[in-house]
N, C-alpha and C positions, 0 to 999 in steps of 0.2 A: 504494500500500499503506499501511497505520496503522500506529503504531508497535508495537516492542517492546523491552525491558529491559535497556539495555546494563550497569547496575552498581547496587547498594544501596551506599549510605554513611550510616555513622553517627560523629558528630562527640560527643567526650567531651566533658568538661567542661572538661578543661587545653585550654591554647591549643593544642597541637600535637596534640590525638588526634585521628587521622582514621584510619576502618576502613573499605575498600572492598571489597564483593565484586562481584569481575567476573563479568559472567553471559555467555553465546555467543549471541547472536541466532541464530535459524532454526535451533537446536539444542536437543536434550532436554539438559537440564542438571538434576544430580543434587547436592544437598546432604545428607551420611548422618551421624550421629553421634549421641550420647546424651542423653537426657533434659536437658534443663535447661542446654541449651549456645544458645539462642536460635534453633534452626530456625524455629519457628513464628513469631517474630517476622519474618522476611523479607515475608510475605503484608500482615501489618498495618503494617508501613512503607509497602508500596507503596498499600495503602488508605487509611492515613493521609496520603501525601504527593499524594494525587490526587483531593484536594479532601474527605475525610470531615468529619460535622459530630459526632463523636465521636472518644473518643481510644481506638483498638481494641488499641493496644500493651500486653500482660498486664504487672502488676505484677512486677516479679522485678529480676533481676539488670541488663535491660536499660535499663527504666525508672528504674534508682537510677543509671544511669552515662554516659545518652548527654543530649545537652544538643540535638541537632540531628538530624533524620533526612531522607534525601536518596533519590533517585532518576533516573537519567540515563535518559531514553527517546530512542529511535534510531529514525527513518524518514528513508528516500532520502536519505542523505549529509548528513542535517541531525539534531542532537539537542538537546535540553531540558533543563536542568538545574532540578530542583526540590528545595528545599529547606524546611523547615518546621521549628521548632523546637518542643520539647517545650512542653507546658502549664505556663504559671506555676502556684504554689501558687494553687488556689481556683479556677483557670479550667478550664473544660473541653478547650478546642482553643488554638489558637494562632489568632490573626482574620486575621495575613499571613503571605504565604509568601513565598519568592526564587526568580522563575522567569527563567530566561536561556537566550535563543536563542544556540545556538553549531555548529561545523562541526564533524564528527566529529571522535572520539579528541580532541576537547579534554580535558583535564587537570582533577581533581574540583578546584575553588577553595578557598582556607584556608578556615577560618572566620570570620576576621579580613574576609574579602571578602565576604561575603554580607551582602545589604544585604534584610531583611524588610519589603518595601513594597507587596507587591501582595496585595488585600483577596480574602479567599475565593473571594467571588462571581467575582471578574474572573480569578482564577487557574483557575475552572471553565471560566471560557469560554473560557480563550487554552487547554486540554488539548483542551476540545471540539473548536476549531477545529485544533488538530494531530493530533488523529485522525479529521480528514473530517467530523464530524456537522454536518451543514445546521441549522443554529440557527434558522432560519427557519419550519423544518417546525412547525406546531402538529398535534399527533396527538390525535385523538380519544379522549377517555379518558373512565372509567367516572363516572357520575353527571353526564353531560351538559356535561363540562369539556373541557380541552384540555390537552396537554402537552408542552412543550419537553423535546426528548430533551438529555442532557449524557453526559460522561465517566461521572459517577456510574453513569447507567444500564446502560454495560457492562461495569460488574465483576459485576451478576449472572451473565455468563457467561464471568469470565475466572479467578475464584475459586473454590477448595474447599479450605474450611477443615478441620481435623481433625476437628470434629462435624459435617461437609455429607458430604464424600468416600464417607463409610460410613453416610450416615442414608437409612432406607427412607422416611420421609416427605416429606420436601425434596430435590429436584433443584436447586435453584438456589441460588447466595448470598445469605444472608440472609432467604430465602424463608421462616424461619418469625416473622420480625419483622412487626410488625402491618399495615401498608399494604401493605409490598413485593409479595407474591403480585398485587395488583390491578395495580402497576407493572409489573410482568413483561408479565405480560399483555396490557396497553396498548404497551409497547415491543417486544415480541419482533415484531409483523408491519414494523415498520418496520425493524429490524434485519436482518431478512430480505429486505427487499427488496420487501414487498410492498403497502407502501404507495407511493401514487402520489404526490408532492408536493404536483402541482395539486390532487386530491382532496382532503388535509390542507386546503389553504388554503380549499376551496369551504366544507368542514366549518367552519373555524372564521369563515368568513364568515357563514354562515348561523345559528350560534349570535350574531354581533353583530348579525344583521338580527332576529333574534327578540328579542332585548333592548330593542332601539331600538323594535320595535313595542309591546312592552309598555312602554316607560317614555313612548310617544306617548300610549297608550290611557290611562294615568294623570295625564299633563297635562290631556289632552282633560276627563278626569273631573273633575279637579280646576277646572278653568279653567270647567267647567259649572257646577258646585258655587257656584262664586264670582262669577257671570252673577244680578245683581237679576232676582228673579221679578216676572211680570206683576201676578200673584195678590197679594203682598205690596204693590207700588205700590198696587192698586184699592184695597186693605184701608186702609191707610195715608192713603189720599186718603178714603176714608169715614169713617175717625175724626177726620181733622182739621176736617171739614165737620159732624161732630157735637159736636165741641169748639169749634166757633165759630172755627176758625183759618183759613178762606177767607171771602173775600169775598161771594160765590156758589156756589150747587153745582156740584160738578165734573160734566162730561160722563159718559155712562153707562159707554161704555170708551172712554177715552181713549189716544191711543197712549203709548207709555213715554216718548218723548222729551217730549211734553203733560203725563204724569203727573209726571216728575222735575220739570219747570216748576213745576209749581201744588206741590207738596211742599218747593220749596225756597224759594216765598214764604207758606208755613205755616209754617215753620221758621224765615223772619226775622222775623216780625212777631207782635205780641202778638193774643190772642184780641180779632176783632169783637164777640163778644156777650160778657154774662157770665153769660147763662143757657143751657142744652143746646138746641139746635131743637127743635120739635115732637115730638111723640107715635111720628111715624114710626120705625120698628125697622128695621136693616139688617139684623141678623141675620135677622129673620123673613123677607125679601124673599130672602136668600141660602139661606133653608130651601125657601122657595115655588118658586124656580128650581131647587133643584137636584133637587125631586120631578118638576117638570117633565120635566128633562134625563135623570131615570133614566125615568120612564114611558117615552118617546120612545125612549130606550137599548132599554128591554125590546122596546117596537114594533118597533123596526128589529132588534133580534136573531131575533122570531119570523119575520119576513117572509125575513128570509135564511135562517132555516131551512125556513120552504116551497119559497122558490125552489130550496135545494138539494136538498130532497125530491123537488120537480118535474124536476128536472134528470136526479136519477136514475133516476126512472121513465124519461124518453124515453129515456136510453140504454139503459137495460132494453129497452124496446119497441123501439130503432133494432137493438138486438143480434137481436132474434127475429125483425122483420119481414124484415130483410136475409136472414136464413138462410132462411125459407118462401119469401123471392122469388129467391132463387139456387135453389133445391129446383124452384119453377115453371118458373123459365129455364132450366132444362136440358133441360126437355124439348123443347127446339127438335128433336128428334127428328121430331117432326111435320111433317110434308114436305108441301107444299103441290101439288098437280096445277097444270099450267100454265092449267088454267080458274079455280083458285082453291078448288077443290073436294078433299077428302079424306075419303073413306069407310073410307080401311083403317088396318090396326094398325100403330102404330108401329114397332113391333119384329117382329113375324112376317109385315106387310105383306099380311095374310088382309083380306077385302071385311068392313067393321064397320057397322050399319045406324048405328048411334048414333054413328058416331066424330065426325060434325059437331057435335054438341049438345056433347058431352065438351071437345072442342076449344075450343069456345065458351066453356064455362064455365071452361076455368082462363084462358084469357086475359082474362078480365072479371075474375077472382081477381085474376092478376098485375097488371093496370091499377090496381085498386083498391088494390093492397100500393105500387103506384108513388107515387101519390098520397097514400097516407098517409105513407110515407118523405119524402116532400117534404116535406109540412105539419110533419112533427116537427121535420124538419131546421131549416125556418125557424123554427119555434117555438119551438126549442132556442138558436140564437144570440140569440133576445130574451131567453130567461131569462138567459142568460148578461150581456146587458148587462146587466138590472137588475139580476143580483145584486152587479154589482161598483159600481153605483150606490148602491145600499144600503151596501155593506162601504165605501164612501167616508163617507157619512154616519156608521156607526156610528163610524169613526174621529174623525170632526169633533166628535160627541156626546162620545165618550170625552176629547179635547182641552179641551172646555166643563166637562166636569163634574171636570177636573183643575184648571182653573181657578179653579171655584166653591169645591172643596174647599179651596186655597191661601187663597184670600181669607176664606175663612169663618173657618179655623186662626188668620188674623193677625188679623184682627177680635176674635175671642176673647180672644186671648192679649192684645190692648190691652183690650177691657172689663175683663179680669182685673187687669191693671195697674190701670188709674183706679177700678176699686172700692176700692182699699184709700186711695181718697181723698174724703174727704167736701166738700171745696172744690172745685167748678168749676175754680178759675183754677188748682189744682196738678195736677188731673185733665190739664188743656189742656197744663200743662208739660211732663208727662208723657209726651203726645203729640209732643209739641214735639221732646222729647230722643230717643224712638223712631225719629223723620223724620231727624234729623240722624243718626244711627249708620248708618239705612239709605241717606242718600247716600253718608257717608263712604265706605262698602264698593261704592256704586255707583261713586265716581269712582277709588277703588284699582284698580278692577275694570278703569275705560277705561285708567289708567296702565299697566296691566302690557303687556310685551309679548304680542299675539296667541299662540297657541302654532299653529303650523301644522298642520294635518290631512294627514300625508303617508302616511297607513296606506294606501291605495289603492294606493301607489307601495311601499310597504315589502312590500306583501302580493305586489304583482307580483314582484320582486326574488327575495322568497322562494321563489316557485314554479318561476322560473327556475333558481336555486340546487339546489331539491330533483329535479328534472327532469336537471339534468347529473349528480346525483348516484346519481340511480337508474341512470346508465348505468355507475355506478362496477362492478369486476368485481374489488376488492379481497379479498373472500372468497374467490374462486376461487384468484386468485394465493396466497393463505396457505394455502388449502389442499393445492395443488400441491406447493407449498413443504415443507409439513409432510409431506406424503407421500413426497419423495424422500430427505428428512432420516430419516423413520423407515426406509424401506431401507436406508440407513448404518448407523443402529444395530442393525438386524438383521444385518445382515450381519457386523457388527464381535461382536455379541453371539454368533454361531456362531463365530467365530474365537478366542473366549476361555471357549468350551463353557460358556456361563450356563444354567442350567436356564431350561426354558421357551422356549430359542432356537430349538428345532425349528417353532414354531410362529410367525406372523408380530409382530413387535414397532413398535409404534406410538409416538411422540411425544404426548402428552396434553396441550393446551397450556391448557384448560380448567382440569383438574386439577394443573397442572405437575408433570406424573411420566410415566414410559413405561408400558406397558402392554402385557402377551403377550395375545391375541386367541386363547384355546384352543377347542376344539370343545363343553367344558363352561361357556363364558363370559370374559369378561374379566378379566386378573387384573392390577393393578396393582402397584407396585415393594413397596408399603406390606404386600400379602399374600403375596410371597414370601418365601419362609426364606433364610437363611444371610446372614452380612456379606460373602463371598465373591461372591453374587448383588448384593448394594448397590452395592459399589466397582465391581463390574464394569458394571453399567448406567450407574451416574454416569459412570464414564470414559468408554464406547462413546458417551453422548449428548452429552458436552460435546467427545470429539473429532470427533463428527460433526456439528455446529453449527460448530464452527471451521473442519472442512471447508469447508462449506456458505458462511460468511462471508468466506473468501479466493478460492473461486472465485468469487464474486459481487462481489467487491470491497467488503463491507459494512463499513461504521465503527466497526469493533469493534476495539480492541488485539490485535493478533497474537500473547497469549501466554496461556498458560493455567498458574494456580499450584496444584498439588495437594501438600496436607500430609499426608503419611503415610498413601499409599492401602493399606499392607501392615501398618497398624494393627488387622485382623482377624484375621490369621493370630498375632497375639502375646496372651500371656493379660493380663488387665483390669489386672493389678497389677504390669504388666512396667516395670521399673525403667530399660530404656535399654541393658543390658551381659549379655552371659552366653548369649544365645539365639542359636543360627543354623537358618536356615529348611533344611527338608530335605523331601524325598518331593514328595507331593502339593503342600502347601503352597507351597513353591520353585516346582513348576512354573507352578502357574497363577499367583504373584505375576511369575514370568519371562514368562508370556504375555502378562499386563497392559501390562509395559515394551517388549514386542516391538511391540505395537498400538501404542503410544505411540512410538516410532521408526518405524515402519512410515507414520504418519499424517505425522511432521515430513519424512521424505526424501521423500514422494511430493507436500508442498507445497512442494519446493525450495527452502528457506531462506525461506518465506513463515508460517512458525508456529515458536511459542517455547514448550515445556514447563520449569516448574520444579517440580520436585520435592523435597520435603523428608522424610529419611526414616530410620526407623528401621535397616530390613535394610540389608544389603550382599552383592548377591550376587555369587558367583564365578562372573560370564557375559560374555564379551566387552560384551554389549549395553548390560548396566549398569555395569560397569566403565568402558568408553569414555565414557560419560556423567557421570561422579562428578568435581566440582570440587572438593571439599574435604571432608575428613573432620575430626569435631569427635570426638576419642575419649580414653578416658583422660587428660581434662584436658590432652591437646595439641591446641588449636584451638577457636576458640568465636568466636560473632560479635564478642561484645565483649572483646577482648583481656586475658589474667590482669591482665597489666600497669598497666591502668587501674586495675583493682580495689585490687590491691597497693599504688600510689600514693596512692592516696584513702586507704586506710589510715594509709599511713604519716604523712600530714598531720594 
């Protein structure tokens, strides 16, 4: 079992000012009293001590006179005492907490004994572990990310603030804040037990594998861009020869290693000639080569088109010929007599004089078709072989065209740069500078650690994980859980006499509400009238969820805090005194507390409810659960003496 709350403690600003509100685990606990006595602060203190990133305690007496807030959490004979100081001036929250593991019934420590040394994140982790949350589980979340469940996520289901318990638009705690609805949808399957931890690990692994694959592809593309292009090397050789930087003309298409060697020589020595070479134009030669390559490329594409057309026509003929052959062959109804004669009708077996002639004609047609089919089949295989050869030629021509383009672009760039210099020596120096830059980049590429191309392995692993995930039945488990919880909500709605409870009631986790399925269509909570319905369905949903959590040992704290569920029965300007509930209002509120008490009793100590109330019903169920009454100036969370002592100072 996970934890419940044993007490809530506040420390005043004076040395010995300590106030502890003791709670009864496994029972209904009610604190009733007037307004402005600190009742609402009970749930905000719990929220703050359980790792809130903001300061939920409202401005007023509690803020003014409390220096440290604390809660004592109890689980299976062990308790954790968590204390957190009030924020200092100008600070949003206190960044460090006091967290102490104790044996049960250990007394609340003095304020002087508190050591605020545990960072907020560490405190959250400790409380998550104490709650039983498996923090190794990575839950798939919206947007392709993952989410690690924590103690903060459990409070969606454990707190109902005053503006939430009767809210028709929001069912869960803090649902109205910007990012919370998405988080509630993401974590609810985990806390309901629908998330298989192994499947969650696989989903996280799939996300990491996909990220690795994307990164590998980017690194390979970057490495490919950094690799010197053969066309660039050939163009620089042409420029070097044109500028007189080589003693002899370079080979037509040298290997890359030879090209780099020749370029290195050109970069190190001065020009061998003072004048440029003869009138040969390298650009014109490249242009002529490009025209030839394009002509061959076009011819090859035309031949491929013709071959594909022939292949299509052959396939069409084969289909038709095969159909005709099957029809003729089906006439094997013609039965020959023992002497090879057949002059009878194949259907009625009557004697027909021209039967032999007809049979011979059919056989001749069948033989011709079989020969044609065999010929076309043989021809088709030859066409396919020719088509494969031509496609290979086309790819080779495309590669040659790409090389020619790179060489021409590099040559043109060099000519443009050299055209700026009238003096041949300066032009040669320009070419040498470009060659040096190229060689430097080539050397850098060689020194770079080669990128391992493991894309195939990553894709294989991704396929394996995706196949394993395809067998996951999380959606079925979740649907089953929601269906059973919905039946619990429906049962409680009927016991509370809520409107629409004569129709099936279900929990809608997509819209985070409860819905009544009526013959005229679904009616969500936001479209139901009456504050009584809103409170009733909130209580029914929260009790049903906690029943499920308890029955399935979910890592959710076993407490539910309700802040003034009776508020819908009081006028909006109610000051906290002078009105007693009677009649139908009293009966309806009593049904709510009776339902709460029944759930607490059925779970046999495994569930705790803490309610802060204006109402004070004269009924055994209610009265037996009342812990304290803060009315008419007698009793409050902050003792009256703290206020008077501070005023005296």
